[in-house]
C-alpha positions in Angstrom: 0.3 52.9 -49.2 1.9 49.7 -50.6 3.4 47.4 -47.6 4.3 43.6 -47.2 2.3 41.2 -45.4 1.6 37.5 -45.0 -1.4 35.6 -44.9 -1.8 33.4 -41.7 -2.1 29.7 -42.1 -2.0 26.9 -39.5 1.5 25.3 -39.2 3.1 22.7 -36.9 5.0 24.3 -34.0 7.6 22.7 -31.8 6.6 24.0 -28.4 10.1 25.0 -26.9 10.2 26.9 -23.8 13.6 28.6 -22.9 14.8 29.6 -19.5 17.9 29.4 -17.2 18.5 27.3 -14.3 20.9 26.2 -11.5 22.7 23.0 -11.4 22.3 21.1 -8.0 23.9 17.9 -6.7 21.5 15.0 -6.5 22.5 14.6 -2.8 24.4 17.1 -0.8 25.7 17.2 3.0 28.0 18.8 5.0 29.7 16.3 7.3 29.8 16.8 11.0 30.3 14.7 14.0 27.5 13.7 16.4 29.9 13.5 19.5 32.8 15.9 20.4 36.1 14.6 20.8 39.8 14.2 19.3 40.2 12.8 15.7 42.0 9.5 15.7 42.3 8.9 12.0 41.1 10.1 8.7 40.4 7.8 6.1 39.4 9.7 3.1 41.4 11.7 0.2 40.1 15.3 -0.7 38.5 15.1 -3.9 38.1 11.3 -4.0 35.3 9.0 -4.7 33.5 7.4 -1.7 31.1 4.7 -1.3 28.0 4.6 1.0 29.1 3.2 4.4 32.9 3.9 3.9 34.6 5.0 7.1 35.6 8.6 6.6 36.8 9.9 10.0 37.2 8.0 13.5 37.1 10.0 16.8 38.9 8.4 19.8 36.5 6.1 21.8 39.2 4.8 24.1 36.8 5.2 27.2 33.8 3.7 25.6 35.4 0.7 24.2 36.9 0.2 27.9 33.2 0.5 29.3 32.0 -1.8 26.6 34.6 -4.6 27.7 33.5 -4.1 31.3 30.0 -4.4 30.4 30.6 -7.6 28.3 32.3 -9.1 31.4 29.1 -8.0 33.6 26.7 -9.5 31.1 28.6 -12.8 31.2 28.5 -13.0 34.9 24.8 -11.8 35.1 24.0 -14.5 32.3 25.6 -17.4 34.6 23.7 -16.0 37.7 20.4 -16.0 35.5 21.0 -19.6 34.5 21.3 -20.6 38.2 18.2 -18.7 39.1 16.3 -20.4 36.4 17.2 -23.9 37.4 16.3 -23.1 41.2 13.4 -21.3 40.1 12.2 -24.6 37.8 12.6 -26.7 41.0 10.9 -24.2 43.2 13.9 -23.4 45.1 13.5 -19.8 45.0 10.4 -17.2 44.3 9.3 -15.8 41.0 10.3 -12.4 42.3 14.0 -13.6 42.8 14.2 -14.9 39.6 12.7 -11.9 37.9 15.2 -9.6 39.6 18.3 -11.6 38.1 16.5 -11.6 34.6 16.0 -7.8 35.0 19.8 -7.3 35.7 20.8 -9.4 32.9 18.6 -7.3 30.5 19.5 -4.1 32.1 23.2 -4.8 31.1 22.4 -5.7 27.8 20.7 -2.6 27.1 23.6 -0.5 28.7 25.8 -2.4 26.0 23.5 -1.3 23.1 23.6 2.1 24.4 27.7 2.1 24.4 27.5 0.4 20.9 25.4 3.5 19.7 27.7 5.8 21.4 31.0 4.1 19.7 28.9 4.5 16.1 28.8 8.3 16.9 32.6 8.5 17.1 32.5 7.2 13.5 31.6 9.4 10.4 30.8 7.3 7.4 29.4 8.2 4.0 25.9 8.6 3.7 25.8 7.9 0.0 28.2 7.4 -3.0 29.7 10.6 -3.9 32.9 12.9 -4.3 34.2 14.0 -1.1 35.3 17.8 -0.7 38.0 19.5 1.2 38.7 18.8 4.7 39.1 21.5 7.2 40.4 19.5 10.2 43.6 17.2 10.8 44.2 13.9 12.6 44.7 14.9 16.5 42.5 17.9 16.4 39.3 18.3 18.4 35.9 18.6 16.9 32.6 19.3 18.1 29.1 19.5 16.4 29.9 22.6 15.0 33.1 21.7 13.3 33.0 22.0 9.5 34.9 18.7 8.4 34.4 18.0 4.6 31.0 18.2 2.4 30.2 15.3 0.3 28.3 15.5 -3.3 26.5 13.1 -5.4 27.1 14.4 -8.9 25.5 11.7 -10.9 23.0 12.3 -11.7 22.6 15.9 -11.2 19.3 18.0 -10.4 18.5 21.2 -12.2 16.3 24.2 -10.9 14.4 26.6 -13.2 11.2 28.2 -13.6 8.8 28.9 -16.6 6.1 31.5 -17.1 2.7 30.5 -15.4 1.0 30.3 -18.7 2.6 27.0 -19.5 1.8 25.5 -16.0 -1.0 23.6 -17.7 1.2 22.1 -20.3 4.1 20.8 -18.2 4.3 17.6 -16.4 6.6 15.0 -15.2 8.6 13.2 -18.1 9.1 16.2 -20.2 12.3 16.4 -22.0 14.8 19.4 -21.0 17.9 20.2 -23.2 20.8 21.7 -20.8 23.6 23.8 -22.1 26.5 25.3 -20.1 27.5 28.6 -21.2 31.3 28.1 -19.8 32.0 24.7 -21.2 29.6 24.7 -24.3 28.7 21.0 -23.0 25.1 19.9 -23.5 23.0 17.6 -21.4 19.6 15.8 -21.7 17.5 15.5 -18.7 14.1 14.9 -17.8 11.6 16.9 -15.5 10.6 14.7 -12.4 9.2 17.3 -10.0 6.8 20.3 -10.5 6.1 22.8 -7.7 2.4 22.7 -7.1 2.2 26.5 -7.1 2.9 29.6 -8.9 5.1 31.9 -7.2 3.3 35.0 -6.5 6.2 37.5 -6.9 7.7 36.1 -10.1 4.4 34.6 -11.6 6.5 31.6 -12.4 6.2 27.9 -11.9 9.4 26.1 -10.5 10.5 22.9 -12.0 13.1 20.4 -10.8 14.7 17.9 -13.7 17.5 15.1 -13.3 20.3 14.8 -16.0 23.0 12.2 -16.5 26.2 13.4 -15.5 28.7 10.1 -15.9 31.7 12.2 -17.2 31.3 14.2 -14.1 32.3 17.5 -16.3 29.4 19.8 -14.9 29.4 20.7 -11.2 26.9 21.6 -8.7 26.2 25.2 -8.6 26.7 26.0 -12.4 24.6 28.1 -14.4 22.8 26.5 -17.5 20.8 27.5 -20.5 17.5 25.3 -20.7 15.2 24.4 -23.5 12.0 22.5 -22.3 10.1 20.6 -25.0 6.6 20.6 -24.6 3.8 18.7 -26.5 3.9 20.2 -30.1 1.3 22.3 -31.5 -0.2 21.1 -34.5 -2.3 23.8 -35.9 -0.3 27.2 -34.5 -0.8 30.6 -36.2 2.6 32.3 -36.3 3.3 35.9 -37.6 6.7 37.5 -37.8 8.1 39.2 -34.6 8.2 42.6 -36.2 4.3 42.3 -36.9 3.6 42.5 -33.1 2.8 46.1 -31.7 3.2 46.6 -28.0 0.3 48.5 -26.4 -0.9 49.6 -22.9 -3.1 46.6 -22.2 -1.1 44.1 -24.6 -0.3 43.5 -28.1 -2.0 44.3 -31.5 -1.2 43.5 -35.0 -2.5 45.2 -38.2 -4.7 43.5 -40.4 -5.9 44.2 -44.0 -9.5 43.9 -44.3 -11.8 45.1 -47.1 -8.8 47.2 -48.4 -8.2 49.1 -45.5 -6.0 48.7 -42.4 -7.7 47.3 -39.0 -5.7 47.0 -35.5 -6.7 43.5 -34.1 -5.9 42.9 -30.4 -4.1 39.6 -30.0 -2.8 37.3 -27.4 0.4 35.7 -28.0 1.9 32.3 -26.9 5.3 30.6 -27.8 8.1 32.6 -29.3 10.7 31.4 -31.8 13.5 33.3 -32.9 11.5 35.0 -35.9 8.0 34.5 -35.2 5.5 34.7 -32.3 2.3 32.3 -31.9 -1.0 33.9 -31.9 -3.4 32.4 -29.4 -6.6 34.4 -30.0 -7.5 37.6 -32.1 -6.4 36.2 -35.6 -8.1 33.5 -37.9 -6.6 31.2 -40.5 -6.6 33.3 -44.0 -6.1 36.7 -42.3 -3.7 39.1 -43.9 -1.4 40.4 -41.2 1.0 43.5 -42.3 4.5 43.1 -41.7 6.2 46.3 -43.0 5.5 50.3 -42.6 3.7 49.5 -39.5 4.7 52.9 -37.9 3.4 55.0 -40.8 -0.3 53.2 -41.2 -3.2 54.0 -39.1 -6.7 52.1 -38.7 -8.9 52.9 -41.5 -6.0 53.8 -44.1 -6.4 52.2 -47.5 -3.5 49.8 -47.9 -2.2 47.5 -50.6 -0.4 44.4 -49.4 2.2 42.5 -51.2 2.3 39.0 -49.8 5.8 37.3 -49.2 
């Protein structure tokens, strides 16, 4: 029987792993209040940019401000009292115990003031990082509690991308590897860099989870988007490649048909990286082997065969 085939020769191979992933904000949080109360003022605009530390929402704190003012007056009085007691103590006019009582009263009031200031800060919702504020679900004058949904804030530059690759590549990927991201919806392309690798294989999917970071200064891709990914690993210098149609799936793996001494021989092989038209053979073949690429369904091991090389 006459068929076509190729002679396997080592060749360089760009080691590209293709996968799909999900875009995540580099930072994301749903803003809530630490203390319940009535909203006095909203300072943000929906969909607008905010800077870290910007005041977004102010909860009414009139009662705390009054207590703070009262405590300030008490501290002033206690400070004067402590100053006079210190002078008397230095002249041995009072005991150490009497002076310590006045000093303790002053320090207690100062601690009360710090506690009030902390409580007042809890009535302020500030941006935890630079980002874009989302839609608001409250209005000025409304009552909010720790469970009330206010807005969310997303940091969209840079973006994180989560994706997984087969476990056979686990030893070949590392932080710093380059990924090419393509959005199916917008057709936009982005370049990212792997910066974190999950230190375990998922036992259910037999995949390794990776996370990449990509620039998004244009803000044209949003968290939650689905993207196609090409992960560029270290190039393989001497890869043995065969056409995809030469691979025969069998119960325990794959085989190829090879011509040896004029007859067909079935060779079990282990495959590696795939391209659009070829498959890398990592074991089972040697350079110089003649692999059959046509008439595979009609051939059987041991049949005489004539191979026309492509």
